[in-house]
SERO-4910 file (N, C-alpha, C, O; in steps of 0.05 Angstrom, whole numbers):
BEGIN
 pado doro    nc1    nc2    nc3   cac1   cac2   cac3    cc1    cc2    cc3    oc1    oc2    oc3
  Met    A   1694  -2358    378   1676  -2337    369   1677  -2337    338   1699  -2338    327
  Ser    A   1654  -2335    326   1653  -2335    297   1658  -2307    285   1654  -2287    298
  Glu    A   1666  -2307    260   1671  -2282    246   1645  -2268    240   1625  -2282    234
  Pro    A   1644  -2242    241   1620  -2227    233   1613  -2232    204   1631  -2235    187
  Thr    A   1588  -2234    197   1580  -2239    170   1566  -2214    158   1553  -2199    173
  Lys    A   1568  -2211    132   1554  -2189    118   1524  -2194    117   1516  -2217    114
  Cys    A   1509  -2173    119   1480  -2175    117   1473  -2188     90   1486  -2182     70
  Ala    A   1452  -2204     90   1444  -2218     66   1429  -2201     46   1426  -2209     23
  His    A   1421  -2177     54   1409  -2158     35   1431  -2151     14   1453  -2143     22
  Glu    A   1425  -2153    -11   1444  -2150    -32   1461  -2124    -31   1485  -2125    -36
  Leu    A   1449  -2102    -24   1463  -2076    -25   1474  -2068      3   1489  -2049      4
  Cys    A   1466  -2080     24   1474  -2072     50   1503  -2081     56   1511  -2103     48
  Thr    A   1518  -2064     68   1546  -2071     75   1550  -2075    105   1573  -2077    114
  Cys    A   1529  -2075    120   1531  -2079    149   1538  -2108    156   1536  -2126    140
  Thr    A   1548  -2111    181   1552  -2137    191   1528  -2145    208   1514  -2128    219
  Cys    A   1523  -2171    210   1500  -2181    224   1506  -2188    253   1529  -2194    260
  Pro    A   1486  -2186    270   1490  -2197    297   1496  -2227    296   1487  -2240    277
  Pro    A   1509  -2238    315   1515  -2267    315   1490  -2284    311   1470  -2280    324
  Gly    A   1492  -2302    292   1470  -2321    287   1448  -2309    269   1429  -2324    263
  Glu    A   1450  -2285    260   1430  -2272    244   1439  -2271    215   1463  -2270    209
  Lys    A   1419  -2271    196   1425  -2269    168   1424  -2240    158   1437  -2233    139
  Tyr    A   1408  -2223    171   1404  -2195    164   1413  -2178    188   1411  -2186    211
  Cys    A   1421  -2153    182   1429  -2134    203   1405  -2123    218   1408  -2115    241
  Cys    A   1382  -2122    205   1358  -2111    218   1333  -2121    204   1335  -2133    182
  Gln    A   1310  -2116    216   1285  -2125    204   1279  -2111    178   1268  -2123    160
  Leu    A   1287  -2086    175   1283  -2071    150   1297  -2085    126   1285  -2088    105
  Cys    A   1321  -2094    130   1335  -2108    109   1322  -2135    103   1320  -2143     79
  Glu    A   1314  -2149    123   1300  -2174    119   1274  -2170    103   1268  -2185     84
  Asp    A   1259  -2150    111   1233  -2145     98   1236  -2136     69   1219  -2142     52
  Ser    A   1258  -2123     62   1262  -2112     35   1281  -2129     18   1288  -2121     -4
  Ser    A   1288  -2153     28   1308  -2169     14   1298  -2179    -13   1315  -2185    -30
  Asp    A   1272  -2182    -17   1262  -2192    -42   1251  -2170    -60   1237  -2175    -80
  Thr    A   1257  -2145    -53   1248  -2122    -68   1272  -2109    -82   1293  -2105    -69
  Met    A   1270  -2103   -107   1293  -2090   -121   1294  -2060   -112   1275  -2045   -115
  Thr    A   1318  -2053   -102   1322  -2026    -93   1349  -2016   -104   1365  -2031   -113
  Leu    A   1353  -1989   -103   1377  -1977   -113   1396  -1971    -90   1419  -1964    -94
  Ser    A   1387  -1974    -66   1404  -1969    -42   1392  -1984    -18   1369  -1993    -19
  Cys    A   1408  -1986      2   1399  -1998     27   1389  -1975     45   1402  -1955     47
  Asp    A   1366  -1979     57   1354  -1958     74   1355  -1965    103   1340  -1954    119
  Cys    A   1374  -1982    111   1376  -1989    140   1384  -1966    158   1379  -1966    181
  Arg    A   1398  -1947    146   1407  -1923    161   1427  -1928    183   1431  -1911    200
  His    A   1440  -1951    182   1462  -1955    201   1486  -1939    191   1491  -1937    167
  Thr    A   1501  -1927    209   1523  -1909    202   1545  -1924    187   1559  -1912    171
  Glu    A   1548  -1950    192   1569  -1965    178   1561  -1973    149   1578  -1982    134
  Cys    A   1536  -1970    142   1526  -1980    116   1532  -1960     94   1526  -1936     96
  Gly    A   1544  -1970     73   1549  -1954     49   1534  -1966     25   1543  -1963      2
  Gly    A   1512  -1979     30   1498  -1994     10   1483  -1979    -11   1460  -1971     -7
  Glu    A   1497  -1974    -33   1484  -1961    -56   1493  -1976    -81   1514  -1987    -82
  Met    A   1476  -1975   -101   1482  -1988   -127   1502  -1972   -142   1510  -1980   -164
***
């Protein structure tokens, strides 16, 4: 079993599902947009600048 990986969105602190680069579609869609926080709303995420 592989280790969980951090979401590729710069500010997101969530872990990704196995084999995925992002924790959710919202993070993938906003990955190329400059933001001050992560808006994925997962309870584990503390993603703020």
